[in-house]
N, CA, C, O and the ligand as a Tripos MOL2 file, in Angstrom:
@<TRIPOS>MOLECULE
protein
  301   299    76     0     0
PROTEIN
NO_CHARGES

@<TRIPOS>ATOM
      1 N          -4.5300    0.2770   40.0690 N.3       1 MET1
      2 CA         -5.5870    0.9420   39.3040 C.3       1 MET1
      3 C          -5.5500    0.5330   37.8350 C.2       1 MET1
      4 O          -5.6520    1.3690   36.9370 O.2       1 MET1
      5 N          -5.4010   -0.7680   37.6110 N.am      2 GLY2
      6 CA         -5.4800   -1.2460   36.2330 C.3       2 GLY2
      7 C          -4.2650   -0.9260   35.3890 C.2       2 GLY2
      8 O          -4.3090   -1.0350   34.1640 O.2       2 GLY2
      9 N          -3.1840   -0.5320   36.0360 N.am      3 THR3
     10 CA         -2.0100   -0.1790   35.2320 C.3       3 THR3
     11 C          -1.4120   -1.4040   34.5550 C.2       3 THR3
     12 O          -0.9340   -1.3290   33.4230 O.2       3 THR3
     13 N          -1.4430   -2.5400   35.2620 N.am      4 ILE4
     14 CA         -0.8890   -3.7610   34.6680 C.3       4 ILE4
     15 C          -1.7280   -4.1670   33.4550 C.2       4 ILE4
     16 O          -1.2040   -4.5290   32.4020 O.2       4 ILE4
     17 N          -3.0580   -4.0930   33.6430 N.am      5 LEU5
     18 CA         -3.9370   -4.4500   32.5240 C.3       5 LEU5
     19 C          -3.7050   -3.5430   31.3340 C.2       5 LEU5
     20 O          -3.6340   -3.9990   30.1940 O.2       5 LEU5
     21 N          -3.5880   -2.2570   31.6090 N.am      6 GLU6
     22 CA         -3.3740   -1.3230   30.5000 C.3       6 GLU6
     23 C          -2.0440   -1.5860   29.8120 C.2       6 GLU6
     24 O          -1.9260   -1.4850   28.5910 O.2       6 GLU6
     25 N          -1.0370   -1.9260   30.6240 N.am      7 GLY7
     26 CA          0.2620   -2.2510   30.0470 C.3       7 GLY7
     27 C           0.1610   -3.4620   29.1470 C.2       7 GLY7
     28 O           0.7460   -3.4840   28.0630 O.2       7 GLY7
     29 N          -0.5720   -4.4680   29.5840 N.am      8 LEU8
     30 CA         -0.7370   -5.6550   28.7540 C.3       8 LEU8
     31 C          -1.4530   -5.3150   27.4570 C.2       8 LEU8
     32 O          -1.0720   -5.7590   26.3730 O.2       8 LEU8
     33 N          -2.4940   -4.5190   27.6020 N.am      9 ARG9
     34 CA         -3.2660   -4.1680   26.4090 C.3       9 ARG9
     35 C          -2.3730   -3.4180   25.4160 C.2       9 ARG9
     36 O          -2.4460   -3.6280   24.2050 O.2       9 ARG9
     37 N          -1.5290   -2.5390   25.9630 N.am     10 PHE10
     38 CA         -0.6490   -1.7560   25.0920 C.3      10 PHE10
     39 C           0.3350   -2.6590   24.3570 C.2      10 PHE10
     40 O           0.5570   -2.5040   23.1570 O.2      10 PHE10
     41 N           0.9250   -3.6100   25.0960 N.am     11 SER11
     42 CA          1.9000   -4.4760   24.4370 C.3      11 SER11
     43 C           1.2200   -5.3610   23.3950 C.2      11 SER11
     44 O           1.8000   -5.6540   22.3510 O.2      11 SER11
     45 N          -0.0120   -5.7850   23.6810 N.am     12 ASN12
     46 CA         -0.7440   -6.5660   22.6750 C.3      12 ASN12
     47 C          -1.0230   -5.7310   21.4380 C.2      12 ASN12
     48 O          -0.9240   -6.2120   20.3090 O.2      12 ASN12
     49 N          -1.3740   -4.4740   21.6700 N.am     13 LEU13
     50 CA         -1.6620   -3.5840   20.5500 C.3      13 LEU13
     51 C          -0.4240   -3.3950   19.7030 C.2      13 LEU13
     52 O          -0.4770   -3.4650   18.4750 O.2      13 LEU13
     53 N           0.7030   -3.1540   20.3780 N.am     14 ARG14
     54 CA          1.9500   -2.9670   19.6320 C.3      14 ARG14
     55 C           2.2870   -4.2120   18.8240 C.2      14 ARG14
     56 O           2.7230   -4.1330   17.6760 O.2      14 ARG14
     57 N           2.0710   -5.3770   19.4630 N.am     15 ARG15
     58 CA          2.4020   -6.6180   18.7640 C.3      15 ARG15
     59 C           1.5370   -6.7750   17.5130 C.2      15 ARG15
     60 O           2.0230   -7.1700   16.4530 O.2      15 ARG15
     61 N           0.2600   -6.4610   17.6530 N.am     16 SER16
     62 CA         -0.6190   -6.6340   16.4910 C.3      16 SER16
     63 C          -0.2590   -5.6500   15.3820 C.2      16 SER16
     64 O          -0.3880   -5.9750   14.2020 O.2      16 SER16
     65 N           0.1880   -4.4560   15.7500 N.am     17 ILE17
     66 CA          0.6000   -3.4870   14.7310 C.3      17 ILE17
     67 C           1.8380   -3.9850   14.0020 C.2      17 ILE17
     68 O           1.9300   -3.9000   12.7770 O.2      17 ILE17
     69 N           2.7920   -4.5070   14.7750 N.am     18 GLU18
     70 CA          4.0080   -5.0320   14.1550 C.3      18 GLU18
     71 C           3.6860   -6.1940   13.2180 C.2      18 GLU18
     72 O           4.2510   -6.3110   12.1310 O.2      18 GLU18
     73 N           2.7630   -7.0520   13.6640 N.am     19 ASN19
     74 CA          2.3950   -8.1960   12.8280 C.3      19 ASN19
     75 C           1.7450   -7.7480   11.5280 C.2      19 ASN19
     76 O           2.0250   -8.2920   10.4600 O.2      19 ASN19
     77 N           0.8740   -6.7530   11.6300 N.am     20 SER20
     78 CA          0.1810   -6.3120   10.4200 C.3      20 SER20
     79 C           1.1700   -5.6730    9.4480 C.2      20 SER20
     80 O           0.9870   -5.7480    8.2330 O.2      20 SER20
     81 N           2.2230   -5.0410    9.9850 N.am     21 GLU21
     82 CA          3.2260   -4.4630    9.0960 C.3      21 GLU21
     83 C           4.0390   -5.5540    8.4150 C.2      21 GLU21
     84 O           4.4290   -5.4350    7.2540 O.2      21 GLU21
     85 N           4.2830   -6.6260    9.1740 N.am     22 ASP22
     86 CA          5.0640   -7.7160    8.5990 C.3      22 ASP22
     87 C           4.3270   -8.3640    7.4330 C.2      22 ASP22
     88 O           4.9260   -8.6860    6.4060 O.2      22 ASP22
     89 N           3.0110   -8.5530    7.6060 N.am     23 SER23
     90 CA          2.2370   -9.2290    6.5660 C.3      23 SER23
     91 C           1.5220   -8.2090    5.6820 C.2      23 SER23
     92 O           0.3590   -8.3880    5.3220 O.2      23 SER23
     93 N           2.2240   -7.1560    5.3460 N.am     24 GLY24
     94 CA          1.6010   -6.0700    4.5880 C.3      24 GLY24
     95 C           1.5870   -6.2850    3.0920 C.2      24 GLY24
     96 O           1.8780   -5.3580    2.3350 O.2      24 GLY24
     97 N           1.2610   -7.4700    2.6510 N.am     25 GLY25
     98 CA          1.1040   -7.6960    1.2180 C.3      25 GLY25
     99 C           2.4100   -7.8580    0.4850 C.2      25 GLY25
    100 O           3.2260   -8.7120    0.8310 O.2      25 GLY25
    101 N           2.6150   -7.0150   -0.5560 N.am     26 LYS26
    102 CA          3.8010   -7.1730   -1.3930 C.3      26 LYS26
    103 C           4.7090   -5.9540   -1.2820 C.2      26 LYS26
    104 O           4.5680   -5.0020   -2.0490 O.2      26 LYS26
    105 N           5.6190   -5.9800   -0.3510 N.am     27 PRO27
    106 CA          6.5020   -4.8190   -0.1520 C.3      27 PRO27
    107 C           7.3710   -4.5180   -1.3620 C.2      27 PRO27
    108 O           7.6930   -3.3590   -1.6200 O.2      27 PRO27
    109 N           7.7520   -5.5470   -2.1060 N.am     28 GLU28
    110 CA          8.6140   -5.3180   -3.2690 C.3      28 GLU28
    111 C           7.8850   -4.4850   -4.3190 C.2      28 GLU28
    112 O           8.4770   -3.6330   -4.9820 O.2      28 GLU28
    113 N           6.5970   -4.7510   -4.4530 N.am     29 GLU29
    114 CA          5.8400   -4.0480   -5.4820 C.3      29 GLU29
    115 C           5.6430   -2.5790   -5.1080 C.2      29 GLU29
    116 O           5.7680   -1.6920   -5.9530 O.2      29 GLU29
    117 N           5.3330   -2.3310   -3.8310 N.am     30 THR30
    118 CA          5.0780   -0.9500   -3.4220 C.3      30 THR30
    119 C           6.3580   -0.1330   -3.4320 C.2      30 THR30
    120 O           6.3140    1.0830   -3.6150 O.2      30 THR30
    121 N           7.4970   -0.7850   -3.2370 N.am     31 LYS31
    122 CA          8.7620   -0.0560   -3.2310 C.3      31 LYS31
    123 C           9.0760    0.5290   -4.6010 C.2      31 LYS31
    124 O           9.6990    1.5840   -4.7160 O.2      31 LYS31
    125 N           8.6360   -0.1710   -5.6280 N.am     32 THR32
    126 CA          8.9750    0.2810   -6.9790 C.3      32 THR32
    127 C           8.0300    1.3670   -7.4820 C.2      32 THR32
    128 O           8.2770    1.9720   -8.5250 O.2      32 THR32
    129 N           6.9380    1.6200   -6.7350 N.am     33 LEU33
    130 CA          5.9600    2.6050   -7.1890 C.3      33 LEU33
    131 C           6.3960    4.0110   -6.7960 C.2      33 LEU33
    132 O           5.7920    4.6360   -5.9240 O.2      33 LEU33
    133 N           7.4210    4.4900   -7.4270 N.am     34 ARG34
    134 CA          7.9160    5.8350   -7.0980 C.3      34 ARG34
    135 C           7.9910    6.7310   -8.3150 C.2      34 ARG34
    136 O           8.3630    7.9000   -8.2120 O.2      34 ARG34
    137 N           7.6460    6.1980   -9.4420 N.am     35 GLY35
    138 CA          7.7410    7.0010  -10.6560 C.3      35 GLY35
    139 C           6.6120    8.0110  -10.7560 C.2      35 GLY35
    140 O           5.4910    7.7740  -10.3060 O.2      35 GLY35
    141 N           6.9410    9.1420  -11.3590 N.am     36 VAL36
    142 CA          5.9250   10.1530  -11.6270 C.3      36 VAL36
    143 C           5.9910   10.4950  -13.1150 C.2      36 VAL36
    144 O           7.0580   10.8020  -13.6480 O.2      36 VAL36
    145 N           4.8480   10.4380  -13.7640 N.am     37 TYR37
    146 CA          4.8080   10.6770  -15.2020 C.3      37 TYR37
    147 C           3.8370   11.8060  -15.5000 C.2      37 TYR37
    148 O           2.8000   11.9320  -14.8490 O.2      37 TYR37
    149 N           4.1720   12.6140  -16.4730 N.am     38 ARG38
    150 CA          3.3140   13.7430  -16.8110 C.3      38 ARG38
    151 C           2.8970   13.6520  -18.2700 C.2      38 ARG38
    152 O           3.7090   13.3860  -19.1560 O.2      38 ARG38
    153 N           1.6240   13.8790  -18.4910 N.am     39 CYS39
    154 CA          1.1010   13.8960  -19.8480 C.3      39 CYS39
    155 C           1.5440   15.1880  -20.5320 C.2      39 CYS39
    156 O           1.2860   16.2860  -20.0390 O.2      39 CYS39
    157 N           2.2060   15.0430  -21.6600 N.am     40 ARG40
    158 CA          2.7260   16.2270  -22.3530 C.3      40 ARG40
    159 C           1.6230   17.0030  -23.0450 C.2      40 ARG40
    160 O           1.8150   18.1530  -23.4390 O.2      40 ARG40
    161 N           0.4700   16.3760  -23.1900 N.am     41 VAL41
    162 CA         -0.6320   17.0370  -23.8930 C.3      41 VAL41
    163 C          -1.4320   17.9320  -22.9420 C.2      41 VAL41
    164 O          -1.7040   19.0910  -23.2560 O.2      41 VAL41
    165 N          -1.8050   17.3900  -21.7860 N.am     42 CYS42
    166 CA         -2.6910   18.1460  -20.8970 C.3      42 CYS42
    167 C          -2.0700   18.4400  -19.5380 C.2      42 CYS42
    168 O          -2.6350   19.1880  -18.7410 O.2      42 CYS42
    169 N          -0.9010   17.8470  -19.2720 N.am     43 GLY43
    170 CA         -0.2340   18.1380  -18.0100 C.3      43 GLY43
    171 C          -0.6890   17.2640  -16.8550 C.2      43 GLY43
    172 O          -0.2900   17.4800  -15.7110 O.2      43 GLY43
    173 N          -1.5170   16.2850  -17.1510 N.am     44 TYR44
    174 CA         -1.9700   15.3680  -16.1140 C.3      44 TYR44
    175 C          -0.7820   14.6290  -15.5040 C.2      44 TYR44
    176 O           0.0990   14.1530  -16.2210 O.2      44 TYR44
    177 N          -0.7650   14.5360  -14.1770 N.am     45 ILE45
    178 CA          0.3210   13.8660  -13.4760 C.3      45 ILE45
    179 C          -0.1430   12.4930  -13.0100 C.2      45 ILE45
    180 O          -1.1420   12.3610  -12.3030 O.2      45 ILE45
    181 N           0.5930   11.4890  -13.4170 N.am     46 PHE46
    182 CA          0.3390   10.1430  -12.9150 C.3      46 PHE46
    183 C           1.4320    9.8160  -11.9000 C.2      46 PHE46
    184 O           2.5840    9.5870  -12.2670 O.2      46 PHE46
    185 N           1.0590    9.7960  -10.6210 N.am     47 ASP47
    186 CA          2.0080    9.5050   -9.5470 C.3      47 ASP47
    187 C           1.7790    8.0760   -9.0910 C.2      47 ASP47
    188 O           0.7400    7.7500   -8.5170 O.2      47 ASP47
    189 N           2.7660    7.2290   -9.3540 N.am     48 GLU48
    190 CA          2.5970    5.8050   -9.0490 C.3      48 GLU48
    191 C           2.2930    5.5660   -7.5760 C.2      48 GLU48
    192 O           1.4580    4.7270   -7.2390 O.2      48 GLU48
    193 N           2.9680    6.3010   -6.7000 N.am     49 SER49
    194 CA          2.7690    6.0700   -5.2690 C.3      49 SER49
    195 C           1.3770    6.5050   -4.8330 C.2      49 SER49
    196 O           0.8050    5.9190   -3.9140 O.2      49 SER49
    197 N           0.8250    7.5320   -5.4870 N.am     50 LEU50
    198 CA         -0.5290    7.9820   -5.1550 C.3      50 LEU50
    199 C          -1.5730    7.0620   -5.7640 C.2      50 LEU50
    200 O          -2.5800    6.7420   -5.1310 O.2      50 LEU50
    201 N          -1.3220    6.6350   -7.0100 N.am     51 GLU51
    202 CA         -2.2790    5.7670   -7.6900 C.3      51 GLU51
    203 C          -2.2580    4.3660   -7.0910 C.2      51 GLU51
    204 O          -3.2550    3.6440   -7.1330 O.2      51 GLU51
    205 N          -1.1140    3.9940   -6.5350 N.am     52 GLY52
    206 CA         -0.9880    2.6620   -5.9660 C.3      52 GLY52
    207 C          -0.8250    1.5850   -7.0240 C.2      52 GLY52
    208 O          -1.0470    0.4040   -6.7570 O.2      52 GLY52
    209 N          -0.4420    1.9910   -8.2110 N.am     53 LYS53
    210 CA         -0.2250    1.0220   -9.2870 C.3      53 LYS53
    211 C           0.8270    1.5770  -10.2500 C.2      53 LYS53
    212 O           0.9900    2.7910  -10.3720 O.2      53 LYS53
    213 N           1.5280    0.6860  -10.9220 N.am     54 PRO54
    214 CA          2.5980    1.1410  -11.8100 C.3      54 PRO54
    215 C           2.0590    1.8330  -13.0580 C.2      54 PRO54
    216 O           0.9270    1.6110  -13.4890 O.2      54 PRO54
    217 N           2.9150    2.6750  -13.6140 N.am     55 PHE55
    218 CA          2.5380    3.4250  -14.8150 C.3      55 PHE55
    219 C           2.1690    2.4870  -15.9590 C.2      55 PHE55
    220 O           1.3540    2.8280  -16.8170 O.2      55 PHE55
    221 N           2.7760    1.3010  -15.9620 N.am     56 SER56
    222 CA          2.5220    0.3610  -17.0560 C.3      56 SER56
    223 C           1.0660   -0.0970  -17.0980 C.2      56 SER56
    224 O           0.6180   -0.6430  -18.1060 O.2      56 SER56
    225 N           0.3200    0.1220  -16.0040 N.am     57 THR57
    226 CA         -1.0850   -0.2760  -15.9930 C.3      57 THR57
    227 C          -1.9890    0.8070  -16.5950 C.2      57 THR57
    228 O          -3.1770    0.5780  -16.8260 O.2      57 THR57
    229 N          -1.4170    1.9750  -16.8410 N.am     58 LEU58
    230 CA         -2.2150    3.0620  -17.3950 C.3      58 LEU58
    231 C          -2.4090    2.8570  -18.8960 C.2      58 LEU58
    232 O          -1.4390    2.7910  -19.6510 O.2      58 LEU58
    233 N          -3.6460    2.7590  -19.3130 N.am     59 GLU59
    234 CA         -3.9200    2.5310  -20.7370 C.3      59 GLU59
    235 C          -3.9340    3.8390  -21.5110 C.2      59 GLU59
    236 O          -3.4700    3.9150  -22.6480 O.2      59 GLU59
    237 N          -4.4770    4.8680  -20.8670 N.am     60 LYS60
    238 CA         -4.5280    6.1730  -21.5320 C.3      60 LYS60
    239 C          -4.7470    7.2530  -20.4900 C.2      60 LYS60
    240 O          -5.1720    6.9930  -19.3640 O.2      60 LYS60
    241 N          -4.4430    8.4670  -20.9020 N.am     61 CYS61
    242 CA         -4.6370    9.5970  -20.0080 C.3      61 CYS61
    243 C          -6.1300    9.7820  -19.7250 C.2      61 CYS61
    244 O          -6.9310    9.8470  -20.6570 O.2      61 CYS61
    245 N          -6.5060    9.8650  -18.4580 N.am     62 PRO62
    246 CA         -7.9350   10.0220  -18.1340 C.3      62 PRO62
    247 C          -8.4910   11.3750  -18.5390 C.2      62 PRO62
    248 O          -9.7070   11.5540  -18.6030 O.2      62 PRO62
    249 N          -7.6080   12.3310  -18.8140 N.am     63 ILE63
    250 CA         -8.0750   13.6730  -19.1620 C.3      63 ILE63
    251 C          -8.2250   13.8250  -20.6810 C.2      63 ILE63
    252 O          -9.2900   14.1820  -21.1840 O.2      63 ILE63
    253 N          -7.1370   13.5460  -21.3910 N.am     64 CYS64
    254 CA         -7.1580   13.8250  -22.8330 C.3      64 CYS64
    255 C          -7.1350   12.5440  -23.6720 C.2      64 CYS64
    256 O          -7.1030   12.5970  -24.9010 O.2      64 CYS64
    257 N          -7.1520   11.3990  -22.9960 N.am     65 LYS65
    258 CA         -7.2850   10.1010  -23.6810 C.3      65 LYS65
    259 C          -6.0960    9.7250  -24.5560 C.2      65 LYS65
    260 O          -6.2000    8.8360  -25.4010 O.2      65 LYS65
    261 N          -4.9730   10.3980  -24.3560 N.am     66 GLN66
    262 CA         -3.7730   10.0080  -25.0770 C.3      66 GLN66
    263 C          -3.2030    8.7310  -24.4630 C.2      66 GLN66
    264 O          -3.4000    8.4520  -23.2800 O.2      66 GLN66
    265 N          -2.4980    7.9670  -25.2860 N.am     67 GLY67
    266 CA         -1.8780    6.7510  -24.7900 C.3      67 GLY67
    267 C          -0.6780    7.0540  -23.9300 C.2      67 GLY67
    268 O          -0.2690    8.2090  -23.8030 O.2      67 GLY67
    269 N          -0.0990    5.9970  -23.3240 N.am     68 PRO68
    270 CA          1.0750    6.1840  -22.4510 C.3      68 PRO68
    271 C           2.2410    6.8430  -23.1780 C.2      68 PRO68
    272 O           3.1180    7.4250  -22.5380 O.2      68 PRO68
    273 N           2.2630    6.7590  -24.5040 N.am     69 GLY69
    274 CA          3.3410    7.3730  -25.2630 C.3      69 GLY69
    275 C           3.3870    8.8800  -25.1380 C.2      69 GLY69
    276 O           4.4190    9.4950  -25.4060 O.2      69 GLY69
    277 N           2.2740    9.4850  -24.7310 N.am     70 ALA70
    278 CA          2.2270   10.9280  -24.5890 C.3      70 ALA70
    279 C           2.8090   11.3860  -23.2530 C.2      70 ALA70
    280 O           2.9700   12.5810  -23.0040 O.2      70 ALA70
    281 N           3.1210   10.4050  -22.3970 N.am     71 PHE71
    282 CA          3.6310   10.7570  -21.0710 C.3      71 PHE71
    283 C           5.1530   10.8040  -21.0810 C.2      71 PHE71
    284 O           5.8140   10.0790  -21.8250 O.2      71 PHE71
    285 N           5.6770   11.6580  -20.2540 N.am     72 GLN72
    286 CA          7.1130   11.6590  -20.0410 C.3      72 GLN72
    287 C           7.3910   11.5320  -18.5450 C.2      72 GLN72
    288 O           6.6620   12.0700  -17.7120 O.2      72 GLN72
    289 N           8.4460   10.8200  -18.2320 N.am     73 GLN73
    290 CA          8.7420   10.5650  -16.8320 C.3      73 GLN73
    291 C           9.3350   11.8140  -16.1870 C.2      73 GLN73
    292 O          10.2780   12.4150  -16.7010 O.2      73 GLN73
    293 N           8.7640   12.1810  -15.0630 N.am     74 VAL74
    294 CA          9.2490   13.3520  -14.3260 C.3      74 VAL74
    295 C          10.3560   12.9290  -13.3590 C.2      74 VAL74
    296 O          11.3810   13.5980  -13.2350 O.2      74 VAL74
    297 N          10.1230   11.7850  -12.6660 N.am     75 ARG75
    298 CA         11.1540   11.2070  -11.8090 C.3      75 ARG75
    299 C          10.9000    9.7400  -11.5820 C.2      75 ARG75
    300 O          11.6700    9.0820  -10.8820 O.2      75 ARG75
    301 ZN         -3.3850   14.0080  -20.9790 Zn       76 ZN76
@<TRIPOS>BOND
     1     1     2 1
     2     2     3 1
     3     3     4 2
     4     3     5 am
     5     5     6 1
     6     6     7 1
     7     7     8 2
     8     7     9 am
     9     9    10 1
    10    10    11 1
    11    11    12 2
    12    11    13 am
    13    13    14 1
    14    14    15 1
    15    15    16 2
    16    15    17 am
    17    17    18 1
    18    18    19 1
    19    19    20 2
    20    19    21 am
    21    21    22 1
    22    22    23 1
    23    23    24 2
    24    23    25 am
    25    25    26 1
    26    26    27 1
    27    27    28 2
    28    27    29 am
    29    29    30 1
    30    30    31 1
    31    31    32 2
    32    31    33 am
    33    33    34 1
    34    34    35 1
    35    35    36 2
    36    35    37 am
    37    37    38 1
    38    38    39 1
    39    39    40 2
    40    39    41 am
    41    41    42 1
    42    42    43 1
    43    43    44 2
    44    43    45 am
    45    45    46 1
    46    46    47 1
    47    47    48 2
    48    47    49 am
    49    49    50 1
    50    50    51 1
    51    51    52 2
    52    51    53 am
    53    53    54 1
    54    54    55 1
    55    55    56 2
    56    55    57 am
    57    57    58 1
    58    58    59 1
    59    59    60 2
    60    59    61 am
    61    61    62 1
    62    62    63 1
    63    63    64 2
    64    63    65 am
    65    65    66 1
    66    66    67 1
    67    67    68 2
    68    67    69 am
    69    69    70 1
    70    70    71 1
    71    71    72 2
    72    71    73 am
    73    73    74 1
    74    74    75 1
    75    75    76 2
    76    75    77 am
    77    77    78 1
    78    78    79 1
    79    79    80 2
    80    79    81 am
    81    81    82 1
    82    82    83 1
    83    83    84 2
    84    83    85 am
    85    85    86 1
    86    86    87 1
    87    87    88 2
    88    87    89 am
    89    89    90 1
    90    90    91 1
    91    91    92 2
    92    91    93 am
    93    93    94 1
    94    94    95 1
    95    95    96 2
    96    95    97 am
    97    97    98 1
    98    98    99 1
    99    99   100 2
   100    99   101 am
   101   101   102 1
   102   102   103 1
   103   103   104 2
   104   103   105 am
   105   105   106 1
   106   106   107 1
   107   107   108 2
   108   107   109 am
   109   109   110 1
   110   110   111 1
   111   111   112 2
   112   111   113 am
   113   113   114 1
   114   114   115 1
   115   115   116 2
   116   115   117 am
   117   117   118 1
   118   118   119 1
   119   119   120 2
   120   119   121 am
   121   121   122 1
   122   122   123 1
   123   123   124 2
   124   123   125 am
   125   125   126 1
   126   126   127 1
   127   127   128 2
   128   127   129 am
   129   129   130 1
   130   130   131 1
   131   131   132 2
   132   131   133 am
   133   133   134 1
   134   134   135 1
   135   135   136 2
   136   135   137 am
   137   137   138 1
   138   138   139 1
   139   139   140 2
   140   139   141 am
   141   141   142 1
   142   142   143 1
   143   143   144 2
   144   143   145 am
   145   145   146 1
   146   146   147 1
   147   147   148 2
   148   147   149 am
   149   149   150 1
   150   150   151 1
   151   151   152 2
   152   151   153 am
   153   153   154 1
   154   154   155 1
   155   155   156 2
   156   155   157 am
   157   157   158 1
   158   158   159 1
   159   159   160 2
   160   159   161 am
   161   161   162 1
   162   162   163 1
   163   163   164 2
   164   163   165 am
   165   165   166 1
   166   166   167 1
   167   167   168 2
   168   167   169 am
   169   169   170 1
   170   170   171 1
   171   171   172 2
   172   171   173 am
   173   173   174 1
   174   174   175 1
   175   175   176 2
   176   175   177 am
   177   177   178 1
   178   178   179 1
   179   179   180 2
   180   179   181 am
   181   181   182 1
   182   182   183 1
   183   183   184 2
   184   183   185 am
   185   185   186 1
   186   186   187 1
   187   187   188 2
   188   187   189 am
   189   189   190 1
   190   190   191 1
   191   191   192 2
   192   191   193 am
   193   193   194 1
   194   194   195 1
   195   195   196 2
   196   195   197 am
   197   197   198 1
   198   198   199 1
   199   199   200 2
   200   199   201 am
   201   201   202 1
   202   202   203 1
   203   203   204 2
   204   203   205 am
   205   205   206 1
   206   206   207 1
   207   207   208 2
   208   207   209 am
   209   209   210 1
   210   210   211 1
   211   211   212 2
   212   211   213 am
   213   213   214 1
   214   214   215 1
   215   215   216 2
   216   215   217 am
   217   217   218 1
   218   218   219 1
   219   219   220 2
   220   219   221 am
   221   221   222 1
   222   222   223 1
   223   223   224 2
   224   223   225 am
   225   225   226 1
   226   226   227 1
   227   227   228 2
   228   227   229 am
   229   229   230 1
   230   230   231 1
   231   231   232 2
   232   231   233 am
   233   233   234 1
   234   234   235 1
   235   235   236 2
   236   235   237 am
   237   237   238 1
   238   238   239 1
   239   239   240 2
   240   239   241 am
   241   241   242 1
   242   242   243 1
   243   243   244 2
   244   243   245 am
   245   245   246 1
   246   246   247 1
   247   247   248 2
   248   247   249 am
   249   249   250 1
   250   250   251 1
   251   251   252 2
   252   251   253 am
   253   253   254 1
   254   254   255 1
   255   255   256 2
   256   255   257 am
   257   257   258 1
   258   258   259 1
   259   259   260 2
   260   259   261 am
   261   261   262 1
   262   262   263 1
   263   263   264 2
   264   263   265 am
   265   265   266 1
   266   266   267 1
   267   267   268 2
   268   267   269 am
   269   269   270 1
   270   270   271 1
   271   271   272 2
   272   271   273 am
   273   273   274 1
   274   274   275 1
   275   275   276 2
   276   275   277 am
   277   277   278 1
   278   278   279 1
   279   279   280 2
   280   279   281 am
   281   281   282 1
   282   282   283 1
   283   283   284 2
   284   283   285 am
   285   285   286 1
   286   286   287 1
   287   287   288 2
   288   287   289 am
   289   289   290 1
   290   290   291 1
   291   291   292 2
   292   291   293 am
   293   293   294 1
   294   294   295 1
   295   295   296 2
   296   295   297 am
   297   297   298 1
   298   298   299 1
   299   299   300 2
@<TRIPOS>SUBSTRUCTURE
     1 MET1         2 RESIDUE 1 A MET
     2 GLY2         6 RESIDUE 1 A GLY
     3 THR3        10 RESIDUE 1 A THR
     4 ILE4        14 RESIDUE 1 A ILE
     5 LEU5        18 RESIDUE 1 A LEU
     6 GLU6        22 RESIDUE 1 A GLU
     7 GLY7        26 RESIDUE 1 A GLY
     8 LEU8        30 RESIDUE 1 A LEU
     9 ARG9        34 RESIDUE 1 A ARG
    10 PHE10       38 RESIDUE 1 A PHE
    11 SER11       42 RESIDUE 1 A SER
    12 ASN12       46 RESIDUE 1 A ASN
    13 LEU13       50 RESIDUE 1 A LEU
    14 ARG14       54 RESIDUE 1 A ARG
    15 ARG15       58 RESIDUE 1 A ARG
    16 SER16       62 RESIDUE 1 A SER
    17 ILE17       66 RESIDUE 1 A ILE
    18 GLU18       70 RESIDUE 1 A GLU
    19 ASN19       74 RESIDUE 1 A ASN
    20 SER20       78 RESIDUE 1 A SER
    21 GLU21       82 RESIDUE 1 A GLU
    22 ASP22       86 RESIDUE 1 A ASP
    23 SER23       90 RESIDUE 1 A SER
    24 GLY24       94 RESIDUE 1 A GLY
    25 GLY25       98 RESIDUE 1 A GLY
    26 LYS26      102 RESIDUE 1 A LYS
    27 PRO27      106 RESIDUE 1 A PRO
    28 GLU28      110 RESIDUE 1 A GLU
    29 GLU29      114 RESIDUE 1 A GLU
    30 THR30      118 RESIDUE 1 A THR
    31 LYS31      122 RESIDUE 1 A LYS
    32 THR32      126 RESIDUE 1 A THR
    33 LEU33      130 RESIDUE 1 A LEU
    34 ARG34      134 RESIDUE 1 A ARG
    35 GLY35      138 RESIDUE 1 A GLY
    36 VAL36      142 RESIDUE 1 A VAL
    37 TYR37      146 RESIDUE 1 A TYR
    38 ARG38      150 RESIDUE 1 A ARG
    39 CYS39      154 RESIDUE 1 A CYS
    40 ARG40      158 RESIDUE 1 A ARG
    41 VAL41      162 RESIDUE 1 A VAL
    42 CYS42      166 RESIDUE 1 A CYS
    43 GLY43      170 RESIDUE 1 A GLY
    44 TYR44      174 RESIDUE 1 A TYR
    45 ILE45      178 RESIDUE 1 A ILE
    46 PHE46      182 RESIDUE 1 A PHE
    47 ASP47      186 RESIDUE 1 A ASP
    48 GLU48      190 RESIDUE 1 A GLU
    49 SER49      194 RESIDUE 1 A SER
    50 LEU50      198 RESIDUE 1 A LEU
    51 GLU51      202 RESIDUE 1 A GLU
    52 GLY52      206 RESIDUE 1 A GLY
    53 LYS53      210 RESIDUE 1 A LYS
    54 PRO54      214 RESIDUE 1 A PRO
    55 PHE55      218 RESIDUE 1 A PHE
    56 SER56      222 RESIDUE 1 A SER
    57 THR57      226 RESIDUE 1 A THR
    58 LEU58      230 RESIDUE 1 A LEU
    59 GLU59      234 RESIDUE 1 A GLU
    60 LYS60      238 RESIDUE 1 A LYS
    61 CYS61      242 RESIDUE 1 A CYS
    62 PRO62      246 RESIDUE 1 A PRO
    63 ILE63      250 RESIDUE 1 A ILE
    64 CYS64      254 RESIDUE 1 A CYS
    65 LYS65      258 RESIDUE 1 A LYS
    66 GLN66      262 RESIDUE 1 A GLN
    67 GLY67      266 RESIDUE 1 A GLY
    68 PRO68      270 RESIDUE 1 A PRO
    69 GLY69      274 RESIDUE 1 A GLY
    70 ALA70      278 RESIDUE 1 A ALA
    71 PHE71      282 RESIDUE 1 A PHE
    72 GLN72      286 RESIDUE 1 A GLN
    73 GLN73      290 RESIDUE 1 A GLN
    74 VAL74      294 RESIDUE 1 A VAL
    75 ARG75      298 RESIDUE 1 A ARG
    76 ZN76       301 GROUP 0 **** ****
């Protein structure tokens, strides 16, 4: 009843998932995106892992327009 076909399809699916994980861009860069910074003026939180980019790319606070100097690292 198509069990062999379904098994093949499943193994192909698993293989494609594994392949996509292997070629997932730049793992070194995403690993370093763990810092969290808080704006001391307005309390805005810049979470690198959520933003998907390092704090160094932030030019100013989107809320109060303060520069990165107004931020302090939370972790
Ligand atoms: Zn701010």
